[in-house]
C-alpha positions in Angstrom: -27.8 -18.8 -16.6 -26.2 -15.3 -16.7 -26.8 -13.2 -19.8 -23.9 -12.9 -22.1 -24.1 -9.1 -21.8 -22.9 -9.5 -18.2 -19.6 -11.2 -19.3 -17.7 -7.9 -19.9 -18.8 -6.7 -16.4 -17.7 -10.0 -14.8 -14.4 -9.9 -16.5 -13.8 -6.3 -15.5 -14.8 -7.0 -12.0 -12.5 -10.1 -11.8 -9.6 -8.0 -13.1 -10.4 -5.3 -10.5 -10.2 -7.8 -7.7 -6.7 -8.8 -8.6 -5.5 -5.2 -9.3 -7.1 -4.0 -6.1 -5.4 -6.8 -4.1 -2.0 -5.7 -5.5 -2.7 -2.0 -4.8 -3.7 -2.6 -1.2 -0.9 -5.0 -0.3 1.6 -2.7 -1.9 0.2 0.3 0.0 0.6 -1.7 3.3 4.2 -2.6 2.4 5.0 1.0 1.7 3.4 2.2 4.9 5.2 -0.4 7.0 8.5 0.8 5.7 7.6 4.5 5.3 4.7 5.5 7.5 3.7 8.7 5.7 0.1 8.2 4.6 -0.4 11.7 3.0 2.8 11.2 1.0 1.4 7.9 -0.3 -1.9 9.6 -1.1 -0.4 12.6 -3.0 1.9 10.3 -5.1 -1.0 8.1 -6.0 -3.0 11.1 -7.3 0.1 12.1 -9.3 0.6 8.7 -10.8 -3.1 8.3 -11.8 -3.2 11.7 -13.5 0.2 11.1 -15.0 -0.7 7.7 -16.5 -3.8 9.3 -18.0 -1.7 11.9 -19.8 0.9 9.3 -20.9 -1.6 6.8 -22.3 -3.5 9.6 -24.1 -0.3 10.7 -25.8 0.8 7.1 -26.6 -2.7 6.3 -28.1 -2.0 8.9 -30.8 1.2 7.2 -32.0 0.5 3.5 -31.3 -2.3 1.9 -33.3 -4.8 -0.1 -31.4 -3.8 1.3 -27.9 -6.9 3.5 -27.8 -9.1 0.4 -27.7 -7.7 -0.8 -24.4 -8.9 2.1 -22.1 -12.3 3.7 -22.6 -12.0 7.4 -23.5 -8.6 7.2 -25.1 -10.2 7.4 -28.6 -11.2 11.0 -27.9 -8.0 12.1 -26.1 -7.7 14.5 -23.2 -9.3 17.9 -23.5 -7.6 21.2 -22.6 -8.6 22.4 -19.1 -11.6 24.7 -18.9 -14.1 26.1 -16.4 -16.6 23.4 -17.3 -14.1 20.6 -16.6 -13.1 22.1 -13.3 -16.8 22.6 -12.3 -17.6 18.9 -13.2 -14.6 17.2 -11.6 -14.1 19.4 -8.4 -16.7 17.5 -6.3 -15.1 14.2 -7.3 -11.7 15.6 -6.3 -12.8 16.6 -2.9 -14.3 13.1 -2.3 -11.1 11.5 -3.5 -8.8 13.6 -1.3 -10.6 12.8 2.0 -11.4 9.2 1.0 -7.8 8.3 0.1 -6.3 10.0 3.1 -8.6 8.2 5.5 -7.9 4.9 3.6 -4.1 5.5 3.8 -4.2 6.3 7.5 -6.3 3.2 8.2 -4.0 1.0 6.1 -0.9 2.3 7.9 -2.4 1.6 11.4 -4.4 -1.7 11.0 -4.2 -4.8 8.9 -5.3 -4.6 5.3 -7.8 -7.5 5.9 -9.5 -5.5 8.7 -9.6 -2.3 6.6 -11.5 -4.1 3.9 -13.7 -5.9 6.3 -14.8 -2.5 7.6 -15.2 -1.2 4.0 -17.3 -4.3 3.4 -20.1 -2.4 5.1 -20.5 -0.2 2.0 -23.7 -2.0 0.9 -25.2 -1.2 4.3 -24.3 2.5 4.0 -25.5 2.6 0.3 -28.8 0.9 1.0 -29.6 3.2 3.9 -28.5 6.3 2.0 -30.9 5.5 -0.8 -33.7 4.6 1.6 -33.5 7.8 3.6 -32.2 10.3 1.1 -34.0 9.2 -2.1 -36.9 7.2 -0.5 -35.9 4.0 -2.4 -37.6 1.0 -0.9 -35.9 -2.5 -0.8 -37.3 -5.9 0.0 -37.3 -7.3 3.6 -34.8 -9.9 2.4 -32.4 -7.1 1.4 -32.5 -5.6 4.9 -32.2 -9.0 6.6 -29.1 -9.8 4.5 -27.3 -6.8 6.0 -27.5 -8.3 9.5 -24.8 -10.9 9.1 -22.7 -8.3 7.3 -22.9 -5.9 10.2 -22.3 -8.6 12.9 -19.3 -9.9 10.9 -17.7 -6.5 10.8 -18.3 -6.0 14.5 -16.6 -9.3 15.3 -13.7 -8.6 13.0 -13.1 -5.2 14.7 -13.5 -6.6 18.2 -9.8 -7.0 18.9 -8.8 -3.6 17.3 -10.9 -1.0 18.9 -8.7 -0.5 22.0 -5.3 -0.4 20.4 -6.1 1.0 16.9 -9.1 3.2 17.4 -7.8 5.8 14.9 -7.2 3.1 12.3 -10.7 1.6 12.7 -12.4 5.0 12.6 -10.4 6.0 9.5 -11.5 2.9 7.7 -15.2 3.7 8.5 -14.7 7.2 7.4 -13.1 6.1 4.1 -16.0 3.7 3.5 -18.7 6.4 4.1 -16.9 8.9 1.9 -16.5 6.6 -1.1 -20.1 5.4 -0.8 -21.1 9.1 -0.9 -18.9 9.7 -3.9 -20.4 6.7 -5.8 -24.0 7.9 -5.1 -23.2 11.6 -6.0 -21.2 10.8 -9.1 -23.6 8.2 -10.7 -25.0 10.9 -13.0 -21.5 12.0 -14.0 -20.5 8.4 -14.8 -23.7 7.9 -16.8 -22.9 11.1 -18.8 -19.4 9.8 -19.4 -20.9 6.7 -21.2 -22.8 9.1 -23.4 -19.7 11.1 -24.1 -17.8 7.9 -25.2 -20.7 7.0 -27.5 -20.9 10.5 -29.1 -17.2 10.7 -29.7 -14.9 13.8 -29.8 -17.9 16.2 -30.5 -19.5 15.5 -27.1 -19.6 18.3 -24.5 -19.6 15.8 -21.7 -16.5 14.2 -20.2 -15.5 10.6 -20.8 -14.0 8.4 -18.1 -10.3 9.1 -19.0 -10.9 12.9 -18.7 -12.9 12.5 -15.5 -10.2 10.4 -14.0 -7.3 12.6 -15.2 -8.8 15.9 -14.1 -10.3 14.7 -10.8 -7.0 13.1 -9.8 -5.0 16.1 -11.0 -7.2 18.4 -8.9 -7.0 16.1 -5.9 -3.2 16.2 -6.2 -3.3 20.0 -6.1 -5.7 20.1 -3.2 -3.6 17.5 -1.2 -0.3 19.3 -1.8 -0.7 22.0 0.8 -1.8 19.4 3.4 1.1 17.2 2.5 3.6 20.1 2.9 2.2 21.0 6.3 1.8 17.5 7.7 4.8 15.6 6.2 6.4 17.4 3.3 8.5 20.0 5.1 9.7 17.4 7.6 10.7 15.0 4.8 12.6 17.8 3.0 14.4 18.9 6.2 15.4 15.2 6.9 16.6 14.8 3.3 18.7 18.1 3.6 20.2 17.0 6.9 20.8 13.3 6.3 20.7 12.9 2.5 17.8 10.5 2.7 14.1 10.7 3.5 13.6 7.2 4.9 13.1 6.7 8.6 15.7 5.0 10.9 14.9 1.4 11.8 14.3 2.2 15.4 11.5 4.6 14.5 9.6 2.0 12.4 6.8 0.0 13.9 7.8 -2.9 11.7 11.6 -2.6 11.2 11.7 -6.1 9.7 9.8 -4.7 6.7 12.2 -1.8 6.0 13.0 -0.9 2.4 16.0 0.7 0.9 15.5 4.0 -1.0 15.7 2.3 -4.4 13.2 -0.4 -3.2 10.9 2.3 -1.9 11.0 4.2 -5.2 10.2 1.0 -7.1 7.4 0.2 -4.7 5.9 3.7 -5.2 6.1 3.3 -9.0 4.4 -0.1 -8.8 1.8 1.1 -6.4 1.0 4.2 -8.5 0.6 2.1 -11.6 -1.8 -0.6 -10.2 -3.6 2.2 -8.4 -4.3 3.8 -11.7 -5.6 0.4 -13.0 -7.9 0.0 -10.0 -9.3 3.5 -10.5 -10.0 3.3 -14.2 -11.7 -0.1 -13.8 -13.8 1.4 -10.9 -14.8 4.3 -13.1 -15.8 2.0 -16.0 -17.9 -0.2 -13.7 -19.7 2.7 -12.0 -20.8 3.8 -15.4 -22.3 0.4 -16.2 -24.1 -0.6 -12.9 -26.0 1.0 -10.0 -24.1 2.1 -6.8 -25.9 -0.6 -4.8 -24.8 -3.3 -7.3 -21.3 -1.8 -7.3 -21.2 -1.9 -3.5 -22.1 -5.6 -3.5 -19.5 -6.4 -6.2 -17.0 -4.4 -4.1 -17.9 -6.6 -1.1 -16.9 -9.7 -3.0 -13.7 -7.9 -4.1 -12.9 -7.1 -0.5 -13.2 -10.8 0.4 -10.6 -11.5 -2.2 -8.3 -8.7 -1.0 -8.7 -9.9 2.6 -7.6 -13.4 1.7 -4.8 -12.1 -0.4 -3.5 -9.8 2.4 -3.7 -12.6 5.0 -1.6 -14.9 2.8 0.8 -12.1 1.6 1.7 -10.8 5.1 1.3 -14.1 6.9 -1.2 -12.3 9.2 -2.5 -14.0 12.3 -6.1 -13.5 13.2 -8.0 -14.5 16.3 -10.8 -17.0 16.1 -13.4 -14.2 16.6 -11.9 -12.1 13.9 -11.8 -15.1 11.5 -15.4 -15.8 12.2 -16.3 -12.1 11.6 -14.4 -12.1 8.2 -16.1 -15.3 7.2 -19.5 -14.0 8.2 -18.9 -10.8 6.2 
């Protein structure tokens, strides 16, 4: 029987499955109606950092709120050179990981994106094996074979028409695995910071999330202006709206009005914050390999949710690959 100490982890992971499913299906709905992946990425960073600031402020005036999110008891610290030095690497990982993920989500089905990301345990195990000389059992390596075959079958129908989407999904998976391995010490230090309280010199999870997302927003802003921002502003100045005409949409039946789009962005940014804070909490409690395996189960949930949500049709080969994964 599982140890009772694992119950909080199981509950957090189950919540993360649901929140992640909402975040990914919402992202796909936005990109179907508004195919601007960098715009989605930069707004997600803004919402995550913004929610950290809002919740930190509210925790000071609403009793009991600080118990809901780890780190709120200590509040947000003023920016400093130490904070920037600690969170800058996380920000860089987040910028490229989220942009690759948004591009993949915009070009291929959510279910396929997460099937490809399901190879995270493979990347994590081999990274630890070759970079840190960590040895695993033969059974561990053998268990990765059906995972790899499953992803290959699931991608079989997409490589010709959506090569960029498939490669972007692989790129996102590799970047986030690298982030989880690199940042493990930082997340361990955040646990210590929360235990020590306001006097700790280390950053807790709320500060890590707030500053890494805020810096990622600033780093992405110039890229957004160059790739999508100036064009959106010109279109708004000329037409009075930033949404694309129906004839330019790949899925015109999924078009949203400006009000619906704004509401979708707000919903997506909020659940994206929830997904990120839960991921930060779990990474501080378990190893990157265990986290990758837990994320694999989460991806199965997201895949099933996306197939039902969008009424997506899959070939028999793709269905076999998803099932095998």
